DSSP file (Angstrom, degrees, kcal/mol; ACC not computed):
  #  RESIDUE AA STRUCTURE BP1 BP2  ACC     N-H-->O    O-->H-N    N-H-->O    O-->H-N    TCO  KAPPA ALPHA  PHI   PSI    X-CA   Y-CA   Z-CA
    1    1 A M              0   0    0      0, 0.0     2,-0.5     0, 0.0     0, 0.0   0.000 360.0 360.0 360.0 139.4    8.9   13.2   -1.0
    2    2 A H        -     0   0    0     40,-0.1     2,-0.6     0, 0.0    40,-0.1  -0.849 360.0-147.4 -95.4 133.6   12.7   12.8   -0.4
    3    3 A I        -     0   0    0     -2,-0.5     5,-0.1    38,-0.3     0, 0.0  -0.887  29.8-111.7 -99.0 120.2   13.9   10.1    1.8
    4    4 A D    >>  -     0   0    0     -2,-0.6     4,-2.0     1,-0.1     3,-0.5  -0.202  21.0-125.5 -50.7 137.3   17.1   11.1    3.6
    5    5 A K  H 3> S+     0   0    0      1,-0.2     4,-2.8     2,-0.2     5,-0.2   0.836 109.4  58.8 -64.2 -30.7   20.1    9.0    2.4
    6    6 A D  H 3> S+     0   0    0      1,-0.2     4,-2.2     2,-0.2    -1,-0.2   0.889 106.4  46.0 -57.1 -39.8   20.8    8.0    6.0
    7    7 A L  H <> S+     0   0    0     -3,-0.5     4,-1.9     2,-0.2    -2,-0.2   0.856 113.0  50.8 -69.4 -37.6   17.4    6.5    6.4
    8    8 A V  H  X S+     0   0    0     -4,-2.0     4,-0.9     1,-0.2    -2,-0.2   0.966 112.8  46.9 -60.9 -51.5   17.8    4.7    3.0
    9    9 A A  H >X S+     0   0    0     -4,-2.8     4,-0.6     1,-0.2     3,-0.6   0.887 111.1  50.3 -57.5 -43.8   21.2    3.4    4.1
   10   10 A A  H 3< S+     0   0    0     -4,-2.2    -1,-0.2     1,-0.2     3,-0.2   0.889 116.0  41.0 -62.6 -40.8   20.0    2.2    7.4
   11   11 A S  H 3X S+     0   0    0     -4,-1.9     4,-1.6     1,-0.2    -1,-0.2   0.489  92.5  87.8 -92.6  -0.5   17.0    0.3    6.0
   12   12 A A  H <X S+     0   0    0     -4,-0.9     4,-2.4    -3,-0.6     5,-0.3   0.943  87.3  47.4 -69.6 -46.2   18.7   -1.2    3.0
   13   13 A T  H  X S+     0   0    0     -4,-0.6     4,-2.6    -3,-0.2     5,-0.3   0.955 115.3  43.1 -61.6 -50.1   20.1   -4.4    4.6
   14   14 A P  H  > S+     0   0    0      0, 0.0     4,-1.7     0, 0.0    -1,-0.2   0.817 114.6  52.4 -70.8 -22.9   16.9   -5.4    6.3
   15   15 A L  H  X S+     0   0    0     -4,-1.6     4,-1.8     2,-0.2    -2,-0.2   0.943 113.3  42.0 -72.3 -44.6   14.8   -4.5    3.2
   16   16 A V  H  X S+     0   0    0     -4,-2.4     4,-2.6     2,-0.2     5,-0.2   0.891 117.5  46.7 -67.5 -42.1   16.9   -6.6    0.8
   17   17 A L  H  X S+     0   0    0     -4,-2.6     4,-1.4    -5,-0.3    -1,-0.2   0.885 112.1  51.3 -62.9 -39.0   17.2   -9.5    3.3
   18   18 A G  H  X S+     0   0    0     -4,-1.7     4,-0.7    -5,-0.3    -2,-0.2   0.858 110.6  48.8 -62.9 -40.7   13.5   -9.3    3.9
   19   19 A I  H >< S+     0   0    0     -4,-1.8     3,-1.3     1,-0.2    -2,-0.2   0.957 111.5  49.5 -60.0 -50.3   12.7   -9.4    0.1
   20   20 A L  H >< S+     0   0    0     -4,-2.6     3,-1.6     1,-0.3    60,-0.5   0.749  97.5  69.5 -69.1 -23.3   15.0  -12.4   -0.3
   21   21 A A  H 3< S+     0   0    0     -4,-1.4    -1,-0.3     1,-0.3    -2,-0.2   0.799  95.4  56.1 -59.1 -29.8   13.3  -14.1    2.6
   22   22 A D  T << S-     0   0    0     -3,-1.3    -1,-0.3    -4,-0.7    -2,-0.2   0.509 130.6 -58.3 -80.1  -7.5   10.3  -14.4    0.4
   23   23 A G  S <  S-     0   0    0     -3,-1.6    -1,-0.3    -4,-0.2    55,-0.1  -0.601  70.2 -54.0 143.9 161.3   12.4  -16.2   -2.2
   24   24 A E        +     0   0    0     -2,-0.2     2,-0.3    -3,-0.1    55,-0.2  -0.174  60.0 169.7 -58.5 153.4   15.4  -15.9   -4.4
   25   25 A S  B     -A   78   0A   0     53,-2.3    53,-3.8    51,-0.0     2,-0.3  -0.970  26.9-123.7-157.4 166.9   15.5  -12.7   -6.7
   26   26 A Y    >>  -     0   0    0     -2,-0.3     4,-1.7    51,-0.2     3,-1.0  -0.838  39.1 -92.8-122.8 169.7   17.6  -10.7   -9.0
   27   27 A G  H 3> S+     0   0    0     49,-0.5     4,-2.1    -2,-0.3     5,-0.2   0.799 118.4  46.6 -52.9 -49.3   18.6   -7.1   -9.0
   28   28 A Y  H 3> S+     0   0    0      1,-0.2     4,-1.8     2,-0.2    -1,-0.3   0.872 113.8  51.4 -63.1 -32.7   16.0   -5.4  -11.2
   29   29 A A  H <> S+     0   0    0     -3,-1.0     4,-2.2     2,-0.2    -1,-0.2   0.837 108.6  50.6 -75.9 -31.7   13.3   -7.3   -9.3
   30   30 A I  H  X S+     0   0    0     -4,-1.7     4,-2.3     2,-0.2    -2,-0.2   0.887 110.6  48.5 -72.5 -37.4   14.6   -6.2   -5.9
   31   31 A V  H  X S+     0   0    0     -4,-2.1     4,-1.7     2,-0.2    13,-0.3   0.860 112.9  49.9 -68.8 -34.7   14.6   -2.5   -7.0
   32   32 A K  H  X S+     0   0    0     -4,-1.8     4,-2.2    -5,-0.2    -2,-0.2   0.919 110.0  49.3 -62.8 -46.1   11.1   -3.0   -8.3
   33   33 A R  H  X S+     0   0    0     -4,-2.2     4,-3.1     1,-0.2     5,-0.3   0.911 108.8  53.2 -66.3 -44.7    9.9   -4.6   -5.0
   34   34 A V  H  X S+     0   0    0     -4,-2.3     4,-1.8     1,-0.2     8,-0.2   0.897 109.8  49.1 -53.3 -42.0   11.4   -1.8   -3.0
   35   35 A N  H  <>S+     0   0    0     -4,-1.7     5,-3.6     2,-0.2     6,-0.3   0.883 112.4  46.4 -63.5 -37.7    9.6    0.6   -5.1
   36   36 A E  H ><5S+     0   0    0     -4,-2.2     3,-1.4     3,-0.2    -2,-0.2   0.937 112.4  50.6 -66.0 -50.6    6.3   -1.2   -4.7
   37   37 A L  H 3<5S+     0   0    0     -4,-3.1    -2,-0.2     1,-0.3    -1,-0.2   0.828 113.3  44.9 -60.1 -34.0    6.8   -1.6   -0.9
   38   38 A S  T ><5S-     0   0    0     -4,-1.8     3,-1.5    -5,-0.3    -1,-0.3   0.374 112.1-118.5 -91.9   4.4    7.5    2.0   -0.4
   39   39 A R  T < 5S-     0   0    0     -3,-1.4    -3,-0.2     1,-0.3    -2,-0.1   0.912  73.7 -53.8  55.8  43.5    4.6    3.1   -2.7
   40   40 A G  T 3 <S+     0   0    0     -5,-3.6    -1,-0.3     2,-0.2    -4,-0.1   0.385 117.3 110.3  78.6  -1.6    7.1    4.8   -5.0
   41   41 A Q  S <  S+     0   0    0     -3,-1.5     2,-0.6    -6,-0.3   -38,-0.3   0.742  70.1  57.6 -82.9 -15.1    8.6    6.9   -2.3
   42   42 A M        -     0   0    0     -8,-0.2     2,-0.9    -7,-0.2    -4,-0.2  -0.927  65.8-172.4-112.1 102.8   12.0    4.9   -2.4
   43   43 A Q        -     0   0    0     -2,-0.6     2,-0.1    -3,-0.1   -11,-0.1  -0.782  10.5-170.8 -99.9  92.1   13.7    5.0   -5.8
   44   44 A W        -     0   0    0     -2,-0.9     2,-0.3   -13,-0.3    -9,-0.1  -0.424   5.6-151.4 -76.7 152.8   16.7    2.7   -5.6
   45   45 A T    >>  -     0   0    0     -2,-0.1     4,-2.4     1,-0.1     3,-1.6  -0.865  29.0-112.2-120.5 160.0   19.3    2.5   -8.4
   46   46 A D  H 3> S+     0   0    0     -2,-0.3     4,-2.6     1,-0.3    -1,-0.1   0.858 117.9  61.1 -53.6 -36.6   21.5   -0.3   -9.6
   47   47 A G  H 34 S+     0   0    0      1,-0.2    -1,-0.3     2,-0.2    -3,-0.0   0.632 110.9  39.2 -70.4 -14.1   24.5    1.8   -8.3
   48   48 A M  H <> S+     0   0    0     -3,-1.6     4,-0.8     2,-0.1    -1,-0.2   0.736 118.6  46.2-102.2 -34.7   23.1    1.6   -4.8
   49   49 A L  H  X S+     0   0    0     -4,-2.4     4,-2.8     2,-0.1     5,-0.3   0.948 103.4  55.9 -71.6 -47.8   21.9   -2.0   -4.9
   50   50 A Y  H  X S+     0   0    0     -4,-2.6     4,-2.4     1,-0.3     5,-0.2   0.847 105.2  50.9 -66.4 -34.1   24.7   -3.9   -6.3
   51   51 A P  H  > S+     0   0    0      0, 0.0     4,-2.2     0, 0.0    -1,-0.3   0.907 111.9  49.8 -61.0 -37.4   27.3   -2.8   -3.9
   52   52 A L  H  X S+     0   0    0     -4,-0.8     4,-2.9     2,-0.2    -2,-0.2   0.935 110.1  47.8 -65.4 -45.9   25.0   -3.7   -1.1
   53   53 A L  H  X S+     0   0    0     -4,-2.8     4,-1.8     1,-0.2    -1,-0.2   0.875 112.4  51.4 -64.2 -35.2   24.3   -7.2   -2.6
   54   54 A H  H  X S+     0   0    0     -4,-2.4     4,-2.1    -5,-0.3    -1,-0.2   0.920 111.5  47.6 -61.1 -43.7   28.1   -7.7   -3.1
   55   55 A R  H  X S+     0   0    0     -4,-2.2     4,-2.5     2,-0.2    -2,-0.2   0.937 110.4  50.3 -61.4 -48.9   28.7   -6.8    0.5
   56   56 A L  H  X>S+     0   0    0     -4,-2.9     5,-2.2     1,-0.2     6,-1.1   0.843 111.4  50.9 -63.9 -32.1   25.9   -9.1    1.8
   57   57 A E  H ><5S+     0   0    0     -4,-1.8     3,-0.7     4,-0.2    -1,-0.2   0.885 108.1  50.2 -69.7 -41.5   27.5  -11.8   -0.2
   58   58 A R  H 3<5S+     0   0    0     -4,-2.1    -2,-0.2     1,-0.2    -1,-0.2   0.880 110.0  52.0 -63.7 -38.9   30.9  -11.3    1.2
   59   59 A L  H 3<5S-     0   0    0     -4,-2.5    -1,-0.2    -5,-0.1    -2,-0.2   0.597 116.3-116.1 -71.8 -14.0   29.4  -11.3    4.7
   60   60 A G  T <<5S+     0   0    0     -3,-0.7    24,-0.4    -4,-0.5    23,-0.3   0.592  83.4 118.9  88.4  13.6   27.7  -14.7    3.9
   61   61 A Y  S   <S+     0   0    0     -5,-2.2    20,-2.3    -6,-0.2     2,-0.3   0.745  78.8  21.0 -84.0 -28.6   24.2  -13.2    4.3
   62   62 A V  E     -B   80   0A   0     -6,-1.1     2,-0.3    18,-0.3    -2,-0.3  -0.964  69.4-143.2-137.9 157.1   23.2  -14.0    0.8
   63   63 A S  E     -B   79   0A   0     16,-2.8    16,-2.0    -2,-0.3     2,-0.4  -0.868  13.9-148.3-114.8 157.8   24.4  -16.4   -1.9
   64   64 A A  E     +B   78   0A   0     -2,-0.3     2,-0.3    14,-0.2    14,-0.2  -0.963  17.6 169.5-129.3 140.6   24.5  -15.7   -5.7
   65   65 A N  E     -B   77   0A   0     12,-2.6    12,-3.7    -2,-0.4     2,-0.4  -0.997  33.5-116.6-147.2 146.6   24.1  -18.0   -8.7
   66   66 A W  E     +B   76   0A   0     -2,-0.3    10,-0.3    10,-0.2     2,-0.2  -0.662  41.2 164.0 -87.9 140.7   23.8  -17.3  -12.3
   67   67 A G  E     -B   75   0A   0      8,-3.0     8,-2.8    -2,-0.4     2,-0.4  -0.727  33.6-108.6-136.4 178.6   20.5  -18.3  -13.9
   68   68 A T  E     -B   74   0A   0      6,-0.3     6,-0.2    -2,-0.2     5,-0.0  -0.973  25.2-131.4-121.5 134.7   18.6  -17.6  -17.2
   69   69 A S    >   -     0   0    0      4,-3.0     3,-1.5    -2,-0.4     6,-0.0  -0.135  34.5 -99.4 -70.7 170.0   15.5  -15.6  -17.5
   70   70 A E  T 3  S+     0   0    0      1,-0.3    -1,-0.1     2,-0.1    -2,-0.0   0.782 127.8  55.4 -65.5 -24.3   12.5  -16.7  -19.4
   71   71 A G  T 3  S-     0   0    0      2,-0.1    -1,-0.3     1,-0.0     3,-0.1   0.456 124.3-105.0 -88.6   1.3   13.7  -14.6  -22.2
   72   72 A G  S <  S+     0   0    0     -3,-1.5     2,-0.3     1,-0.3    -2,-0.1   0.521  74.2 140.3  90.0   6.7   17.2  -16.3  -22.2
   73   73 A R        -     0   0    0      1,-0.1    -4,-3.0    -5,-0.0     2,-0.3  -0.653  54.9-121.3 -85.0 140.3   19.0  -13.6  -20.6
   74   74 A R  E     + B   0  68A   0     -2,-0.3     2,-0.4    -6,-0.2    -6,-0.3  -0.574  38.0 175.4 -79.2 135.2   21.6  -14.5  -18.0
   75   75 A R  E     - B   0  67A   0     -8,-2.8    -8,-3.0    -2,-0.3     2,-0.6  -0.996  33.0-122.9-139.4 141.8   20.9  -13.0  -14.5
   76   76 A K  E     - B   0  66A   0     -2,-0.4   -49,-0.5   -10,-0.3     2,-0.4  -0.767  31.4-155.7 -84.1 119.9   22.5  -13.3  -11.2
   77   77 A H  E     - B   0  65A   0    -12,-3.7   -12,-2.6    -2,-0.6     2,-0.3  -0.807   2.7-150.8-104.9 143.2   20.0  -14.5   -8.7
   78   78 A Y  E     -AB  25  64A   0    -53,-3.8   -53,-2.3    -2,-0.4     2,-0.3  -0.886  12.7-178.6-113.6 143.7   20.3  -13.9   -4.9
   79   79 A A  E     - B   0  63A   0    -16,-2.0   -16,-2.8    -2,-0.3     2,-0.2  -0.972  30.5-113.3-137.2 150.9   19.0  -16.0   -2.1
   80   80 A I  E     - B   0  62A   0    -60,-0.5   -18,-0.3    -2,-0.3     2,-0.2  -0.606  31.3-145.5 -79.6 145.0   19.2  -15.4    1.7
   81   81 A T     >  -     0   0    0    -20,-2.3     4,-2.2    -2,-0.2     5,-0.1  -0.520  32.6 -97.0-104.9 172.0   21.4  -17.9    3.6
   82   82 A D  H  > S+     0   0    0      1,-0.2     4,-2.0     2,-0.2     5,-0.2   0.903 128.3  53.3 -56.2 -47.8   20.9  -19.2    7.2
   83   83 A A  H  > S+     0   0    0    -23,-0.3     4,-2.0     1,-0.2    -1,-0.2   0.890 108.0  50.8 -60.4 -38.8   23.4  -16.5    8.4
   84   84 A G  H  > S+     0   0    0    -24,-0.4     4,-2.8   -23,-0.3    -1,-0.2   0.881 105.5  55.6 -65.2 -39.6   21.2  -13.8    6.6
   85   85 A K  H  X S+     0   0    0     -4,-2.2     4,-2.3     1,-0.2    -2,-0.2   0.898 107.9  49.4 -64.9 -37.3   18.1  -15.1    8.2
   86   86 A E  H  X S+     0   0    0     -4,-2.0     4,-2.1     2,-0.2    -1,-0.2   0.887 111.5  46.7 -65.8 -37.1   19.6  -14.6   11.6
   87   87 A V  H  X S+     0   0    0     -4,-2.0     4,-2.7     2,-0.2     5,-0.3   0.924 111.6  54.2 -68.7 -39.4   20.8  -11.0   10.8
   88   88 A L  H  X S+     0   0    0     -4,-2.8     4,-2.4     1,-0.2    -2,-0.2   0.932 108.2  48.4 -58.1 -46.6   17.3  -10.3    9.5
   89   89 A A  H  X S+     0   0    0     -4,-2.3     4,-1.9     1,-0.2    -1,-0.2   0.920 113.0  46.9 -59.2 -47.9   15.8  -11.5   12.6
   90   90 A E  H  X S+     0   0    0     -4,-2.1     4,-2.3     1,-0.2    -1,-0.2   0.871 112.8  48.7 -64.5 -37.1   18.1   -9.3   14.8
   91   91 A R  H  X S+     0   0    0     -4,-2.7     4,-3.3     2,-0.2     5,-0.3   0.909 108.1  56.1 -68.9 -36.6   17.5   -6.2   12.6
   92   92 A R  H  X S+     0   0    0     -4,-2.4     4,-2.0    -5,-0.3    -2,-0.2   0.920 109.3  45.5 -65.3 -42.0   13.8   -6.8   12.8
   93   93 A L  H  X S+     0   0    0     -4,-1.9     4,-2.2     2,-0.2    -1,-0.2   0.951 114.4  49.9 -58.8 -51.9   14.0   -6.7   16.6
   94   94 A Q  H  X S+     0   0    0     -4,-2.3     4,-2.1     1,-0.2    -2,-0.2   0.935 112.1  45.9 -54.7 -49.9   16.2   -3.6   16.3
   95   95 A W  H  X S+     0   0    0     -4,-3.3     4,-3.2     1,-0.2     5,-0.3   0.837 108.2  57.7 -67.8 -33.2   13.8   -1.7   14.0
   96   96 A T  H  X S+     0   0    0     -4,-2.0     4,-2.5    -5,-0.3    -1,-0.2   0.931 108.8  46.3 -65.3 -42.9   10.8   -2.7   16.2
   97   97 A V  H  X S+     0   0    0     -4,-2.2     4,-2.2     2,-0.2    -2,-0.2   0.913 115.4  44.7 -66.8 -41.2   12.4   -0.9   19.1
   98   98 A V  H  X S+     0   0    0     -4,-2.1     4,-2.6     2,-0.2     5,-0.3   0.946 114.3  49.6 -69.9 -43.3   13.3    2.2   17.1
   99   99 A A  H  X S+     0   0    0     -4,-3.2     4,-2.6     2,-0.2    -2,-0.2   0.913 111.6  49.2 -57.7 -44.3    9.9    2.3   15.4
  100  100 A D  H  X S+     0   0    0     -4,-2.5     4,-2.5    -5,-0.3    -1,-0.2   0.961 111.2  49.9 -59.7 -49.3    8.1    2.0   18.9
  101  101 A A  H  X S+     0   0    0     -4,-2.2     4,-1.8     1,-0.2    -2,-0.2   0.889 111.6  46.2 -57.1 -43.9   10.2    4.7   20.3
  102  102 A L  H  X S+     0   0    0     -4,-2.6     4,-2.5     2,-0.2    -1,-0.2   0.842 110.4  54.3 -67.4 -35.4    9.5    7.0   17.5
  103  103 A N  H  X S+     0   0    0     -4,-2.6     4,-1.0    -5,-0.3    -2,-0.2   0.924 108.7  48.6 -58.9 -41.9    5.8    6.3   17.6
  104  104 A Q  H  < S+     0   0    0     -4,-2.5     4,-0.4     1,-0.2     3,-0.3   0.891 113.3  47.0 -67.5 -36.7    5.7    7.2   21.2
  105  105 A V  H  < S+     0   0    0     -4,-1.8     3,-0.4     1,-0.2    -2,-0.2   0.899 119.9  39.8 -71.8 -37.4    7.6   10.4   20.6
  106  106 A W  H >< S+     0   0    0     -4,-2.5     3,-0.9     1,-0.2    -1,-0.2   0.467  86.5 101.3 -88.7  -1.4    5.3   11.3   17.6
  107  107 A Q  T 3< S+     0   0    0     -4,-1.0    -1,-0.2    -3,-0.3    -2,-0.1   0.872  93.2  27.3 -52.1 -46.3    2.1   10.2   19.2
  108  108 A D  T 3  S+     0   0    0     -3,-0.4     2,-0.5    -4,-0.4    -1,-0.3   0.402  98.5 105.2-103.5   2.9    0.8   13.6   20.2
  109  109 A I    <   -     0   0    0     -3,-0.9     2,-0.5    -4,-0.1    -3,-0.0  -0.731  58.2-152.1 -84.8 129.3    2.6   15.6   17.5
  110  110 A Q        -     0   0    0     -2,-0.5    -2,-0.1     6,-0.0    -3,-0.0  -0.850  10.3-140.2-101.6 134.3    0.4   16.8   14.6
  111  111 A L        -     0   0    0     -2,-0.5     5,-0.1     1,-0.1     0, 0.0  -0.707  29.3 -97.9 -90.3 144.0    2.0   17.3   11.3
  112  112 A P    >>  -     0   0    0      0, 0.0     3,-2.1     0, 0.0     4,-1.6  -0.278  39.9-111.2 -53.8 146.0    1.2   20.2    9.1
  113  113 A P  T 34 S+     0   0    0      0, 0.0    -2,-0.1     0, 0.0     3,-0.0   0.845 115.8  56.9 -48.1 -42.3   -1.4   19.1    6.5
  114  114 A H  T 34 S+     0   0    0      1,-0.2    -3,-0.0     3,-0.0     0, 0.0   0.763 112.8  42.7 -64.6 -19.6    1.0   19.5    3.5
  115  115 A L  T <4 S+     0   0    0     -3,-2.1    -1,-0.2     2,-0.0     2,-0.2   0.722  84.9 109.3-101.7 -24.0    3.4   17.0    5.2
  116  116 A A     <  -     0   0    0     -4,-1.6    -6,-0.0     1,-0.2     0, 0.0  -0.358  49.4-165.2 -61.7 124.2    0.8   14.4    6.5
  117  117 A M        -     0   0    0     -2,-0.2    -1,-0.2     2,-0.1    -3,-0.0   0.828  15.7-147.4 -80.4 -37.0    1.2   11.2    4.4
  118  118 A G        +     0   0    0      1,-0.2     2,-0.2     2,-0.0    -2,-0.1   0.754  35.6 161.5  68.9  28.3   -2.1    9.5    5.4
  119  119 A W              0   0    0      1,-0.1    -1,-0.2     0, 0.0    -2,-0.1  -0.526 360.0 360.0 -75.5 145.9   -0.7    6.0    5.2
  120  120 A S              0   0    0     -2,-0.2    -1,-0.1     0, 0.0    -2,-0.0   0.459 360.0 360.0-105.0 360.0   -2.7    3.5    7.0
């Protein structure tokens, strides 16, 4: 299934901040986690992630530090800041309102069988 780019863009900041709220991480691991969380339905690329991480860093929502992986490779590690935690809390409330409204609209609408996702 294709996820519309507007939905991907709208969800990108809260997804990254939410992932970083669990602990510091680096680019490839964030991309992998988004893939896991979406059950493979959202395939992010480096070209999409790194501009977002740089923007979040400029805004003060994440901090970045160079570290070394177990294999000795240098990686930039990102961590959520206190400002980022505040933004994440605000976005969570906003998404809850949007999701509740959509659930109410869709409550009685039946999807055609070929479109039903069956997620629990």
